[in-house]
All heavy atoms as an XYZ file, in Angstrom:
910
protein
N       0.864     -1.169     -0.004
C       0.005      0.000     -0.003
C       0.896      1.236     -0.001
O       1.786      1.356      0.842
C      -0.890      0.014      1.220
C      -1.634      1.318      1.345
S      -2.741      1.607      2.773
C      -2.493      0.282      3.848
N       0.639      2.141     -0.916
C       1.325      3.419     -0.953
C       0.370      4.488     -0.423
O      -0.710      4.663     -0.957
C       1.752      3.746     -2.379
C       2.355      5.143     -2.596
C       3.658      5.299     -1.821
C       2.578      5.387     -4.085
N       0.773      5.139      0.633
C       0.009      6.271      1.167
C       0.657      7.548      0.648
O       1.881      7.654      0.635
C       0.007      6.271      2.691
C      -0.736      5.093      3.313
C       0.230      4.025      3.758
C      -1.571      5.556      4.464
N      -0.147      8.493      0.195
C       0.362      9.756     -0.294
C      -0.394     10.904      0.338
O      -1.635     10.848      0.456
C       0.251      9.827     -1.817
N       0.353     11.921      0.749
C      -0.279     13.067      1.417
C       0.444     14.340      1.048
O       1.668     14.396      0.992
C      -0.208     12.885      2.925
O      -0.833     13.966      3.577
N      -0.330     15.392      0.794
C       0.281     16.719      0.569
C       0.618     17.354      1.893
O       1.756     17.708      2.116
C      -0.644     17.584     -0.275
C      -0.089     18.977     -0.558
C      -0.526     20.016      0.464
O      -1.703     20.044      0.797
O       0.334     20.776      0.918
N      -0.285     17.503      2.835
C       0.146     18.067      4.113
C       0.629     16.951      5.034
O       0.181     15.822      4.964
C      -1.097     18.729      4.704
C      -2.200     17.921      4.165
C      -1.749     17.421      2.795
N       1.577     17.290      5.871
C       2.045     16.395      6.927
C       1.898     17.133      8.229
O       2.867     17.418      8.935
C       3.494     15.984      6.673
C       3.689     15.096      5.481
S       3.065     13.418      5.741
C       4.249     12.791      6.869
N       0.646     17.512      8.534
C       0.353     18.276      9.752
C      -1.073     18.005     10.184
O      -1.856     17.411      9.475
C       0.577     19.764      9.499
C      -0.254     20.324      8.367
C       0.089     21.756      7.975
O       1.058     22.320      8.505
O      -0.631     22.322      7.149
N      -1.372     18.394     11.407
C      -2.718     18.319     11.986
C      -3.321     16.909     11.867
O      -2.650     15.937     12.165
C      -3.632     19.383     11.396
C      -3.076     20.770     11.458
C      -2.763     21.490     10.302
C      -2.805     21.372     12.699
C      -2.222     22.759     10.367
C      -2.256     22.649     12.773
C      -1.969     23.328     11.601
O      -1.437     24.577     11.683
N      -4.572     16.839     11.480
C      -5.282     15.560     11.462
C      -4.706     14.553     10.496
O      -4.718     13.354     10.769
N      -4.177     15.025      9.379
C      -3.588     14.115      8.390
C      -2.386     13.409      9.011
O      -2.239     12.184      8.909
C      -3.169     14.829      7.105
C      -2.471     13.891      6.143
C      -4.356     15.484      6.413
N      -1.534     14.154      9.667
C      -0.349     13.572     10.295
C      -0.737     12.591     11.366
O      -0.195     11.494     11.461
C       0.547     14.676     10.874
C       1.790     14.182     11.621
C       2.680     13.330     10.718
C       2.554     15.367     12.194
N      -1.710     12.964     12.198
C      -2.194     12.071     13.266
C      -2.696     10.763     12.649
O      -2.423      9.677     13.164
C      -3.340     12.748     13.984
O      -3.108     12.910     15.291
N      -3.477     10.885     11.579
C      -4.019      9.694     10.924
C      -2.886      8.820     10.384
O      -2.894      7.593     10.580
C      -4.950     10.132      9.780
C      -5.562      8.972      9.072
C      -6.704      8.347      9.561
C      -4.976      8.467      7.899
C      -7.262      7.283      8.905
C      -5.533      7.375      7.261
C      -6.667      6.783      7.762
O      -7.219      5.714      7.124
N      -1.917      9.425      9.708
C      -0.808      8.646      9.147
C      -0.006      7.940     10.226
O       0.385      6.786     10.079
C       0.084      9.533      8.284
C      -0.541     10.052      6.977
C       0.357     11.076      6.332
C      -0.864      8.895      6.035
N       0.229      8.628     11.339
C       0.945      7.985     12.449
C       0.190      6.754     12.930
O       0.794      5.688     13.125
C       1.104      8.980     13.622
C       2.092     10.089     13.361
C       2.045     11.185     14.410
O       0.983     11.441     14.999
O       3.117     11.775     14.632
N      -1.105      6.875     13.065
C      -1.915      5.733     13.538
C      -1.942      4.606     12.494
O      -1.899      3.424     12.853
C      -3.317      6.206     13.833
C      -3.390      7.009     15.111
C      -4.803      7.379     15.505
N      -4.795      8.153     16.700
C      -5.085      9.454     16.774
N      -5.466     10.088     15.670
N      -5.055     10.097     17.901
N      -2.053      4.946     11.237
C      -2.074      3.920     10.203
C      -0.750      3.127     10.224
O      -0.749      1.897     10.246
C      -2.318      4.517      8.802
C      -1.993      3.509      7.700
C      -3.757      4.971      8.679
N       0.369      3.844     10.203
C       1.646      3.135     10.194
C       1.893      2.339     11.456
O       2.489      1.279     11.423
C       2.806      4.107      9.907
C       2.962      4.438      8.465
C       2.481      5.636      7.956
C       3.516      3.529      7.585
C       2.587      5.933      6.599
C       3.631      3.832      6.221
C       3.163      5.026      5.737
N       1.405      2.823     12.597
C       1.524      2.083     13.842
C       0.668      0.831     13.856
O       1.000     -0.167     14.466
C       1.136      2.958     15.057
C       2.201      4.008     15.359
O       3.352      3.878     14.870
O       1.873      4.945     16.099
N      -0.478      0.885     13.163
C      -1.443     -0.205     13.272
C      -1.404     -1.233     12.151
O      -2.082     -2.261     12.234
N      -0.603     -1.005     11.133
C      -0.578     -1.948     10.022
C       0.122     -3.253     10.437
O       1.156     -3.246     11.110
C       0.188     -1.360      8.823
C      -0.543     -0.330      8.004
C       0.385      0.269      6.950
C      -1.779     -0.918      7.330
N      -0.453     -4.351     10.015
C       0.168     -5.650     10.200
C       1.176     -5.822      9.064
O       0.802     -6.150      7.935
C      -0.902     -6.742     10.155
C      -0.338     -8.138     10.332
O       0.898     -8.302     10.314
O      -1.143     -9.067     10.454
N       2.435     -5.614      9.360
C       3.478     -5.621      8.321
C       3.738     -7.006      7.782
O       4.457     -7.138      6.795
C       4.738     -4.976      8.863
C       4.496     -3.569      9.366
C       5.282     -2.528      8.636
N       4.892     -1.208      9.115
C       5.593     -0.523     10.003
N       6.698     -0.983     10.485
N       5.172      0.675     10.383
N       3.200     -8.042      8.409
C       3.331     -9.377      7.826
C       2.324     -9.554      6.687
O       2.463    -10.459      5.855
C       3.102    -10.457      8.887
O       1.743    -10.488      9.297
N       1.355     -8.647      6.594
C       0.333     -8.736      5.541
C       0.373     -7.555      4.578
O      -0.122     -7.649      3.457
C      -1.052     -8.795      6.186
C      -1.227    -10.040      7.043
C      -2.600    -10.100      7.672
N      -3.597    -10.168      6.629
C      -4.842     -9.817      6.772
N      -5.274     -9.369      7.933
N      -5.715     -9.914      5.784
N       0.908     -6.416      5.007
C       0.893     -5.191      4.214
C       2.296     -4.588      4.187
O       2.923     -4.420      5.237
C      -0.071     -4.142      4.816
C      -0.030     -2.857      4.014
C      -1.491     -4.713      4.854
N       2.775     -4.278      2.987
C       4.044     -3.556      2.843
C       3.682     -2.108      2.539
O       3.251     -1.779      1.452
C       4.894     -4.137      1.718
C       6.190     -3.418      1.584
C       7.049     -3.922      0.417
O       6.580     -4.829     -0.314
O       8.138     -3.366      0.241
N       3.857     -1.206      3.516
C       3.504      0.183      3.301
C       4.643      1.011      2.747
O       5.810      0.648      2.879
C       3.157      0.660      4.718
C       4.062     -0.124      5.579
C       4.200     -1.485      4.921
N       4.284      2.114      2.131
C       5.233      3.139      1.678
C       4.532      4.468      1.829
O       3.313      4.531      1.900
C       5.649      2.884      0.241
N       5.315      5.535      1.847
C       4.747      6.876      1.996
C       5.372      7.813      0.978
O       6.576      7.919      0.864
C       5.022      7.418      3.409
C       4.582      8.863      3.678
C       3.053      8.985      3.601
C       5.109      9.355      5.017
N       4.493      8.505      0.241
C       4.898      9.629     -0.613
C       4.320     10.870      0.051
O       3.131     10.905      0.372
C       4.350      9.450     -2.023
N       5.150     11.859      0.273
C       4.698     13.026      1.041
C       5.335     14.293      0.494
O       6.332     14.277     -0.212
C       5.098     12.861      2.518
C       6.582     12.965      2.731
C       7.153     14.168      3.159
C       7.431     11.897      2.501
C       8.518     14.280      3.351
C       8.788     11.994      2.684
C       9.342     13.190      3.083
O      10.689     13.306      3.245
N       4.723     15.426      0.836
C       5.268     16.690      0.473
C       6.008     17.307      1.668
O       5.407     17.477      2.719
C       4.168     17.653      0.029
O       4.723     18.949     -0.191
N       7.266     17.647      1.518
C       8.011     18.270      2.610
C       7.709     19.753      2.752
O       8.232     20.399      3.645
C       9.466     18.052      2.221
C       9.458     17.930      0.747
C       8.136     17.323      0.386
N       6.814     20.309      1.952
C       6.555     21.738      1.966
C       5.639     22.179      3.122
O       5.659     23.317      3.534
C       5.934     22.191      0.646
C       6.913     22.027     -0.485
C       6.268     22.505     -1.756
N       7.149     22.165     -2.869
C       7.701     23.074     -3.650
N       7.473     24.342     -3.479
N       8.440     22.691     -4.648
N       4.776     21.275      3.599
C       3.837     21.634      4.665
C       3.926     20.530      5.723
O       3.153     19.590      5.720
C       2.418     21.764      4.118
C       1.704     22.914      4.723
C       0.404     23.295      4.065
N      -0.419     22.236      3.527
C      -1.724     22.168      3.719
N      -2.351     23.054      4.443
N      -2.400     21.201      3.161
N       4.913     20.676      6.620
C       5.142     19.623      7.617
C       5.197     20.213      9.025
O       5.901     21.176      9.258
C       6.467     18.923      7.334
C       6.498     18.093      6.090
S       8.098     17.319      5.780
C       8.202     16.163      7.151
N       4.476     19.579      9.928
C       4.618     19.910     11.359
C       5.926     19.312     11.824
O       6.445     18.368     11.221
C       3.439     19.300     12.121
N       6.494     19.821     12.932
C       7.745     19.253     13.432
C       7.649     17.746     13.701
O       8.615     17.008     13.470
C       7.981     20.016     14.740
C       7.274     21.309     14.548
C       6.072     20.994     13.690
N       6.478     17.267     14.125
C       6.317     15.835     14.413
C       6.385     15.011     13.128
O       6.663     13.824     13.193
C       4.977     15.564     15.086
C       4.728     16.326     16.358
C       4.012     17.644     16.075
O       4.308     18.371     15.133
N       3.039     17.971     16.910
N       6.158     15.613     11.989
C       6.207     14.863     10.735
C       7.607     14.385     10.458
O       7.804     13.263      9.966
C       5.678     15.735      9.587
N       8.601     15.207     10.742
C       9.992     14.780     10.564
C      10.300     13.566     11.414
O      10.987     12.652     10.989
C      10.934     15.962     10.878
C      12.387     15.666     10.792
C      12.922     15.111      9.482
N      12.441     15.729      8.272
C      12.413     15.107      7.082
N      12.814     13.854      6.974
N      11.980     15.701      6.030
N       9.753     13.542     12.635
C       9.920     12.388     13.518
C       9.338     11.132     12.889
O       9.968     10.069     12.907
C       9.286     12.674     14.896
O       9.868     13.840     15.446
C       9.458     11.500     15.839
N       8.137     11.275     12.323
C       7.506     10.118     11.664
C       8.348      9.648     10.472
O       8.617      8.456     10.331
C       6.094     10.458     11.210
C       5.394      9.364     10.376
C       5.197      8.093     11.193
C       4.064      9.879      9.828
N       8.774     10.569      9.625
C       9.573     10.200      8.453
C      10.848      9.491      8.884
O      11.194      8.424      8.347
C       9.907     11.453      7.601
C       8.671     12.155      7.089
C      10.863     11.099      6.461
C       7.789     11.337      6.175
N      11.551     10.050      9.878
C      12.785      9.435     10.350
C      12.532      8.029     10.880
O      13.317      7.095     10.629
C      13.440     10.277     11.449
C      13.973     11.603     10.895
O      14.121     11.746      9.666
O      14.247     12.503     11.741
N      11.439      7.848     11.605
C      11.109      6.509     12.167
C      10.816      5.527     11.045
O      11.281      4.391     11.061
C       9.917      6.614     13.118
C       9.512      5.256     13.693
C       8.447      5.375     14.757
N       7.217      6.000     14.322
C       6.143      5.303     13.912
N       6.149      4.001     13.888
N       5.061      5.968     13.557
N      10.045      5.975     10.039
C       9.713      5.073      8.943
C      10.974      4.628      8.210
O      11.135      3.452      7.866
C       8.720      5.728      7.975
C       7.348      6.057      8.542
C       6.485      6.762      7.486
C       6.650      4.820      9.087
N      11.884      5.559      7.996
C      13.134      5.220      7.323
C      13.925      4.218      8.160
O      14.431      3.220      7.639
C      13.956      6.498      7.042
C      15.385      6.161      6.620
C      13.290      7.368      5.990
N      14.024      4.445      9.462
C      14.709      3.506     10.366
C      14.098      2.098     10.312
O      14.806      1.100     10.425
C      14.715      3.991     11.802
C      15.759      5.032     12.133
C      15.916      5.251     13.638
N      14.666      5.388     14.369
C      13.989      6.526     14.509
N      14.415      7.641     13.958
N      12.860      6.565     15.208
N      12.778      2.060     10.137
C      12.055      0.780     10.096
C      12.128      0.144      8.713
O      11.536     -0.905      8.510
C      10.602      0.974     10.544
C      10.468      1.363     12.006
C       9.043      1.695     12.402
O       8.119      1.597     11.572
O       8.843      2.047     13.576
N      12.790      0.782      7.774
C      12.945      0.219      6.445
C      11.762      0.456      5.530
O      11.597     -0.235      4.515
N      10.887      1.393      5.894
C       9.730      1.682      5.059
C      10.135      2.702      4.020
O      10.819      3.688      4.287
C       8.548      2.210      5.935
C       8.058      1.063      6.823
C       7.425      2.748      5.055
C       7.040      1.471      7.839
N       9.700      2.435      2.822
C      10.022      3.293      1.682
C       9.312      4.663      1.841
O       8.123      4.692      2.081
C       9.535      2.582      0.430
C       9.814      3.248     -0.859
C       9.180      2.417     -1.987
N       9.626      2.897     -3.244
C      10.449      2.215     -4.041
N      10.883      1.025     -3.708
N      10.787      2.724     -5.207
N      10.062      5.763      1.702
C       9.471      7.103      1.737
C       9.976      7.859      0.514
O      11.106      7.685      0.071
C       9.811      7.878      3.040
C       9.230      7.195      4.247
C      11.298      8.062      3.225
N       9.107      8.692     -0.030
C       9.406      9.441     -1.235
C       8.889     10.838     -1.111
O       7.662     11.060     -1.079
C       8.720      8.737     -2.450
S       8.870      9.615     -3.979
N       9.762     11.843     -1.022
C       9.287     13.239     -0.985
C       8.859     13.664     -2.378
O       9.455     13.312     -3.384
C      10.532     14.017     -0.541
C      11.690     13.165     -0.881
C      11.196     11.737     -0.872
N       7.764     14.391     -2.420
C       7.201     14.926     -3.671
C       7.053     16.435     -3.522
O       6.644     16.920     -2.479
C       5.837     14.320     -3.969
C       5.807     12.815     -4.199
C       4.367     12.335     -4.311
C       6.571     12.449     -5.443
N       7.315     17.225     -4.583
C       7.305     18.683     -4.470
C       5.943     19.345     -4.664
O       5.877     20.478     -5.071
C       8.271     19.095     -5.589
C       8.059     18.066     -6.634
C       7.824     16.773     -5.873
N       4.837     18.650     -4.369
C       3.569     19.348     -4.516
C       3.224     20.118     -3.229
O       3.769     19.860     -2.165
C       2.411     18.474     -4.950
C       2.190     17.174     -4.208
C       1.970     17.147     -2.859
C       2.137     16.003     -4.937
C       1.706     15.948     -2.199
C       1.895     14.795     -4.285
C       1.684     14.763     -2.936
N       2.339     21.083     -3.403
C       1.922     21.907     -2.262
C       0.507     22.382     -2.506
O      -0.034     22.239     -3.625
C       2.877     23.106     -2.058
C       3.036     23.949     -3.266
N       2.212     24.971     -3.589
C       3.957     23.891     -4.251
C       2.605     25.517     -4.692
N       3.662     24.895     -5.147
N      -0.072     22.947     -1.488
C      -1.452     23.419     -1.573
C      -1.542     24.479     -2.688
O      -0.690     25.313     -2.826
C      -1.843     24.031     -0.254
C      -3.253     24.597     -0.248
C      -3.622     25.087      1.105
N      -4.697     24.248      1.543
C      -5.096     24.099      2.794
N      -4.479     24.748      3.750
N      -6.085     23.323      3.101
N      -2.600     24.390     -3.468
C      -2.734     25.311     -4.593
C      -1.944     24.824     -5.792
O      -1.174     23.854     -5.714
N      -2.126     25.488     -6.904
C      -1.370     25.121     -8.100
C       0.010     25.759     -8.052
O       0.176     26.875     -7.610
C      -2.104     25.607     -9.354
C      -3.467     24.946     -9.613
C      -4.139     25.592    -10.828
C      -3.322     23.450     -9.797
N       0.986     25.010     -8.540
C       2.340     25.535     -8.549
C       3.243     24.719     -9.432
O       2.871     23.620     -9.868
N       4.445     25.196     -9.694
C       5.367     24.478    -10.579
C       5.788     23.105    -10.029
O       6.139     22.217    -10.796
C       6.558     25.426    -10.687
C       6.463     26.357     -9.543
C       5.003     26.427     -9.197
N       5.705     22.923     -8.712
C       6.050     21.638     -8.143
C       5.133     20.535     -8.615
O       5.519     19.356     -8.686
N       3.889     20.888     -8.987
C       2.938     19.884     -9.464
C       3.429     19.200    -10.741
O       3.268     17.985    -10.909
C       1.573     20.507     -9.717
C       0.973     21.101     -8.452
O       1.354     20.648     -7.355
O       0.132     21.989     -8.596
N       4.052     19.970    -11.621
C       4.562     19.401    -12.884
C       5.672     18.410    -12.625
O       5.868     17.468    -13.378
C       5.044     20.535    -13.798
N       6.391     18.559    -11.538
C       7.439     17.630    -11.149
C       6.886     16.481    -10.331
O       7.341     15.344    -10.435
C       8.526     18.371    -10.336
O       9.000     19.474    -11.109
C       9.689     17.453    -10.017
N       5.883     16.763     -9.496
C       5.319     15.740     -8.623
C       4.646     14.627     -9.423
O       4.723     13.452     -9.018
C       4.319     16.364     -7.662
N       3.978     14.961    -10.501
C       3.268     13.936    -11.287
C       4.229     12.847    -11.784
O       4.045     11.668    -11.512
C       2.440     14.562    -12.434
C       1.904     13.501    -13.364
C       1.303     15.403    -11.860
N       5.287     13.193    -12.511
C       6.185     12.139    -12.988
C       6.909     11.418    -11.840
O       7.184     10.211    -11.930
C       7.166     12.824    -13.922
C       7.049     14.283    -13.656
C       5.682     14.495    -13.069
N       7.220     12.129    -10.775
C       7.882     11.467     -9.627
C       6.944     10.445     -8.974
O       7.369      9.374     -8.602
C       8.343     12.501     -8.598
C       9.602     13.183     -8.998
C      10.205     13.887     -7.807
N      11.245     14.788     -8.221
C      11.777     15.707     -7.437
N      11.354     15.852     -6.188
N      12.728     16.479     -7.871
N       5.686     10.822     -8.814
C       4.724      9.870     -8.237
C       4.509      8.702     -9.181
O       4.424      7.555     -8.747
C       3.408     10.553     -7.883
C       2.382      9.690     -7.186
C       2.932      9.060     -5.901
C       1.107     10.499     -6.888
N       4.437      8.981    -10.459
C       4.300      7.901    -11.440
C       5.478      6.945    -11.348
O       5.303      5.708    -11.346
C       4.211      8.494    -12.865
C       3.941      7.439    -13.926
C       3.794      8.026    -15.303
N       2.624      8.913    -15.350
C       2.683     10.202    -15.677
N       3.811     10.775    -16.025
N       1.591     10.928    -15.692
N       6.680      7.447    -11.230
C       7.894      6.610    -11.079
C       7.806      5.795     -9.793
O       8.135      4.618     -9.793
C       9.153      7.500    -11.094
O       9.237      8.167    -12.352
C      10.405      6.686    -10.854
N       7.350      6.415     -8.729
C       7.232      5.714     -7.448
C       6.216      4.568     -7.531
O       6.455      3.473     -7.036
C       6.886      6.690     -6.340
C       6.835      6.075     -4.952
C       8.187      5.527     -4.483
O       9.212      5.838     -5.047
O       8.160      4.737     -3.497
N       5.074      4.850     -8.155
C       4.039      3.807     -8.287
C       4.575      2.633     -9.139
O       4.399      1.481     -8.784
C       2.755      4.386     -8.902
C       1.791      3.296     -9.342
C       2.078      5.309     -7.882
N       5.281      2.945    -10.203
C       5.832      1.891    -11.039
C       6.911      1.096    -10.313
O       7.005     -0.126    -10.486
C       6.404      2.507    -12.332
C       5.308      2.947    -13.292
C       5.913      3.516    -14.543
N       4.852      3.934    -15.457
C       4.999      4.868    -16.375
N       6.167      5.490    -16.516
N       4.009      5.204    -17.153
N       7.735      1.774     -9.529
C       8.814      1.079     -8.828
C       8.320      0.264     -7.646
O       8.745     -0.868     -7.449
C       9.840      2.118     -8.335
N       7.378      0.805     -6.894
C       6.886      0.139     -5.684
C       5.814     -0.902     -6.011
O       5.676     -1.905     -5.315
C       6.344      1.161     -4.692
C       5.920      0.596     -3.381
C       6.819     -0.087     -2.572
C       4.621      0.709     -2.951
C       6.429     -0.619     -1.344
C       4.204      0.172     -1.738
C       5.107     -0.482     -0.933
N       5.032     -0.647     -7.043
C       3.975     -1.563     -7.480
C       2.980     -1.889     -6.372
O       2.750     -3.050     -6.031
C       4.571     -2.818     -8.091
C       5.442     -2.528     -9.301
C       6.135     -3.765     -9.783
N       5.180     -4.829     -9.885
C       5.005     -5.572    -10.965
N       5.739     -5.371    -12.013
N       4.107     -6.538    -10.978
N       2.313     -0.878     -5.819
C       1.356     -1.122     -4.720
C       0.078     -1.773     -5.253
O      -0.273     -1.612     -6.419
C       1.073      0.277     -4.187
C       1.240      1.154     -5.381
C       2.401      0.556     -6.158
N      -0.617     -2.468     -4.352
C      -1.947     -2.996     -4.687
C      -2.978     -1.892     -4.651
O      -3.988     -1.939     -5.338
C      -2.344     -4.095     -3.704
C      -1.474     -5.343     -3.815
O      -1.049     -5.647     -4.946
O      -1.216     -5.949     -2.791
N      -2.727     -0.925     -3.766
C      -3.664      0.212     -3.613
C      -2.846      1.449     -3.279
O      -1.811      1.363     -2.615
C      -4.743     -0.079     -2.534
C      -4.125     -0.183     -1.154
C      -5.830      0.954     -2.548
N      -3.330      2.579     -3.744
C      -2.751      3.870     -3.386
C      -3.816      4.579     -2.530
O      -4.953      4.761     -2.982
C      -2.385      4.720     -4.627
C      -1.910      6.103     -4.223
C      -1.350      4.019     -5.458
N      -3.429      4.919     -1.290
C      -4.364      5.582     -0.367
C      -3.936      7.033     -0.276
O      -2.846      7.358      0.192
C      -4.277      4.908      0.999
C      -5.295      5.413      1.965
N      -5.361      4.956      3.247
C      -6.294      6.321      1.839
C      -6.359      5.572      3.885
N      -6.914      6.416      3.050
N      -4.790      7.935     -0.727
C      -4.490      9.350     -0.882
C      -5.166     10.191      0.203
O      -6.306      9.930      0.558
C      -4.954      9.804     -2.261
C      -4.404      8.962     -3.400
C      -5.213      9.148     -4.666
C      -2.950      9.301     -3.624
N      -4.441     11.204      0.650
C      -4.916     12.058      1.746
C      -4.859     13.520      1.346
O      -3.806     14.031      0.980
C      -4.093     11.822      3.012
C      -4.204     10.402      3.484
N      -5.220      9.996      4.302
C      -3.495      9.317      3.175
C      -5.089      8.706      4.516
N      -4.062      8.263      3.845
N      -5.994     14.160      1.436
C      -6.212     15.591      1.180
C      -6.256     15.880     -0.323
O      -6.017     15.025     -1.165
C      -5.168     16.437      1.881
O      -5.379     16.347      3.260
N      -6.649     17.096     -0.633
C      -7.050     17.463     -1.999
C      -5.949     17.299     -3.032
O      -6.161     16.653     -4.055
C      -7.557     18.923     -1.999
O      -8.590     19.008     -1.041
C      -8.098     19.300     -3.380
N      -4.782     17.872     -2.808
C      -3.727     17.826     -3.826
C      -3.253     16.402     -4.090
O      -3.160     15.979     -5.219
C      -2.552     18.714     -3.411
C      -1.407     18.725     -4.434
C      -1.812     19.156     -5.831
C      -2.248     20.564     -5.905
N      -1.300     21.564     -6.220
N      -2.956     15.660     -3.040
C      -2.559     14.277     -3.234
C      -3.688     13.475     -3.872
O      -3.457     12.609     -4.731
C      -2.157     13.632     -1.924
N      -4.913     13.788     -3.509
C      -6.068     13.117     -4.092
C      -6.204     13.335     -5.568
O      -6.446     12.421     -6.340
N      -6.016     14.555     -5.980
C      -6.142     14.896     -7.413
C      -5.011     14.271     -8.220
O      -5.252     13.527     -9.179
C      -6.126     16.415     -7.575
C      -6.125     16.911     -9.018
C      -7.427     16.531     -9.716
C      -5.925     18.425     -9.077
N      -3.788     14.543     -7.840
C      -2.636     14.030     -8.582
C      -2.554     12.509     -8.455
O      -2.351     11.798     -9.437
C      -1.331     14.687     -8.067
C      -1.299     16.153     -8.490
C      -0.099     13.946     -8.596
C      -0.149     16.943     -7.931
N      -2.750     12.016     -7.267
C      -2.618     10.566     -7.040
C      -3.650      9.731     -7.798
O      -3.352      8.655     -8.296
N      -4.892     10.240     -7.872
C      -5.897      9.488     -8.615
C      -5.542      9.386    -10.098
O      -5.680      8.315    -10.701
C      -7.284     10.125     -8.468
C      -7.951      9.744     -7.149
C      -9.309     10.353     -7.050
N      -9.140     11.725     -6.559
C     -10.105     12.437     -6.010
N     -11.309     11.962     -5.911
N      -9.859     13.636     -5.569
N      -5.072     10.466    -10.655
C      -4.679     10.440    -12.057
C      -3.538      9.434    -12.294
O      -3.570      8.632    -13.228
C      -4.239     11.828    -12.523
C      -5.299     12.929    -12.527
C      -4.679     14.284    -12.762
C      -6.385     12.611    -13.558
N      -2.526      9.494    -11.445
C      -1.372      8.629    -11.597
C      -1.727      7.173    -11.350
O      -1.377      6.292    -12.132
C      -0.233      9.082    -10.626
C       0.880      8.068    -10.561
C       0.312     10.435    -11.092
N      -2.424      6.899    -10.262
C      -2.751      5.506     -9.924
C      -3.647      4.889    -10.961
O      -3.414      3.751    -11.419
C      -3.403      5.443     -8.541
N      -4.675      5.593    -11.367
C      -5.587      5.043    -12.363
C      -4.911      4.795    -13.688
O      -5.177      3.788    -14.355
C      -6.808      5.947    -12.528
C      -7.737      5.845    -11.332
C      -8.961      6.714    -11.490
N      -9.821      6.584    -10.313
C     -10.658      7.484     -9.930
N     -10.804      8.619    -10.616
N     -11.403      7.305     -8.859
N      -4.006      5.685    -14.093
C      -3.293      5.465    -15.340
C      -2.366      4.253    -15.264
O      -2.035      3.658    -16.268
C      -2.493      6.721    -15.741
O      -1.376      6.888    -14.902
N      -1.960      3.864    -14.022
C      -1.138      2.694    -13.822
C      -1.940      1.449    -13.556
O      -1.404      0.371    -13.330
C      -0.152      2.940    -12.686
N      -3.279      1.586    -13.504
C      -4.146      0.447    -13.228
C      -4.127     -0.003    -11.773
O      -4.440     -1.142    -11.463
N      -3.842      0.923    -10.874
C      -3.773      0.614     -9.442
C      -5.065      1.132     -8.764
O      -5.519      2.222     -9.064
C      -2.548      1.263     -8.779
C      -2.496      0.979     -7.280
C      -1.266      0.768     -9.451
N      -5.602      0.336     -7.864
C      -6.791      0.764     -7.106
C      -6.469      1.973     -6.238
O      -5.363      2.125     -5.768
C      -7.307     -0.367     -6.255
C      -7.871     -1.524     -7.034
C      -8.304     -2.635     -6.169
N      -7.094     -3.227     -5.583
C      -7.067     -4.167     -4.659
N      -8.181     -4.638     -4.185
N      -5.945     -4.653     -4.213
N      -7.501      2.803     -6.053
C      -7.321      4.059     -5.315
C      -8.321      4.178     -4.180
O      -9.502      3.833     -4.330
C      -7.518      5.282     -6.272
C      -7.437      6.583     -5.525
C      -6.516      5.242     -7.401
N      -7.852      4.647     -3.042
C      -8.689      4.996     -1.916
C      -8.355      6.436     -1.590
O      -7.175      6.802     -1.450
C      -8.373      4.118     -0.725
C      -9.064      4.453      0.598
C     -10.580      4.337      0.464
C      -8.560      3.548      1.702
N      -9.382      7.297     -1.532
C      -9.159      8.718     -1.263
C      -9.844      9.093      0.056
O     -11.028      8.821      0.240
C      -9.721      9.568     -2.393
C      -9.719     11.046     -2.103
C      -8.553     11.722     -1.822
C     -10.919     11.772     -2.071
C      -8.552     13.088     -1.542
C     -10.938     13.124     -1.794
C      -9.754     13.781     -1.539
O      -9.769     15.098     -1.248
N      -9.087      9.706      0.964
C      -9.611     10.170      2.226
C      -9.445     11.681      2.302
O      -8.319     12.166      2.416
C      -8.883      9.512      3.402
O      -9.006      8.103      3.310
C      -9.478      9.974      4.733
N     -10.546     12.439      2.223
C     -10.428     13.899      2.395
C     -10.263     14.190      3.876
O     -10.765     13.439      4.731
C     -11.760     14.435      1.866
C     -12.707     13.293      1.999
C     -11.906     12.013      1.904
N      -9.552     15.223      4.193
C      -9.364     15.599      5.612
C      -9.781     17.033      5.797
O      -9.676     17.818      4.912
C      -7.892     15.470      6.003
C      -7.425     14.054      6.071
N      -7.473     13.323      7.247
C      -6.922     13.233      5.149
C      -6.972     12.109      7.008
N      -6.646     12.023      5.752
């Protein structure tokens, strides 16, 4: 499962922390694609922990609103989906939801979108 999120703060961050803590890693191989542009201090702690635990993490340059980072984020996310080959892409918040749905569907990967 690839989780993708544009913000790494507030409720989204709390949710991601709980998801990664609660996943049965004998059944699910998780990965995280995230934007480093909007991160609470606790998000860095989560990213560092995931890396230490051997979980794949991928920074993406998208941010709230339209911007030049989106043009880079799309091919980077596409590359990540192709490399990781998830069964499902779980998207969080508007920007990740928009970009992620386009990328995942074009790769034939199931999508779950959670607005926050």
